[in-house]
N, C-alpha and C positions, 0 to 999 in steps of 0.2 A: 684552262680547261674548261670552263663553261662556252667561252667563245667558238670553240673545237666542238663542244658538242652541239651549240645551235645550228654551226653550220652542216651537222652530219644531219639535221634533220632531213634534209631536200633529197639526198641519195638514199637513205633509207627509209623515206617514203616511195620515192619512185622504184627501187627494187623491189618492197613489198608492193606497191601497185600491179607489176609484172606477176610477181608469184600468184598473186589475187587472182588473176585468171583460171591459174592451176587448180583451185579451190571453190569453184563457180558452186560445187553441190552441198558444201557447208552453210551452215545461218552465218551471219552477217559478223556476230561478232568471234567467233571461234575464225572467220576469213581474217579477221582484221589482226588477231593474236600471231596465228601460223605463219600470216605472210611475214610479218614483221618481226618475229624471230629467224626465220628464212635467211631475210634480207639481213638482220643483225650475223649472222655467221657468213654471209658474201661480202658484207662491208669490214669483216673483222679480217678475212682472209685479204683482202685486195688493199687494205692498209696496211698489213704488216708488210707486203712486197714494196708497197709505196714509202711507207716510213723506214725501210732499211735503208736508205743513202749509201749502199755498196758494201753495208756491213751484214751482221746477223736480222732476221725475222725480227721485227718489232712492232707487233700490231697495238691499236691504240682502244682497248677492252672497257678501260672505264668510261672515256670519253664518248665511244659508240653505245654502251648502254645507258648512257644518259638521255642519247638521242632516241633509241630505243623507246625508252619512256615515256619522253615529249611526245614522240609521233603516237604511241599506243593511247595515250590521254588525249590527243589532240581527235585523232579518227573516232575513239570511241565517244567523247564529245559531240564529234558532227555527226555520228549516225544518231545518237538521242536525239539531236536537234531535228533531226529530219523525222524520225519516229512521231516525236512530240508535234512537230506541224502538219504531218501527213492524218495523224488522227482527231484533227482538232477540226 
């Protein structure tokens, strides 16, 4: 499950980056959180169809929730690092 969650970081980050363009008027922290949650919803929907394999809709909720947490932590960490280095 952790390997799938680590593999889910890239698609959630990419989709969140795309959603971030629509949220330019918000502050950086809100952009990170809102765009990441929006990308989580998109990833759940897509994974449900991709994981169905001809059967019922079967999303990978827990795996992508872990990916979401990783992405938010990494993006907030990068933002804090950039803020510290720009203020020095």
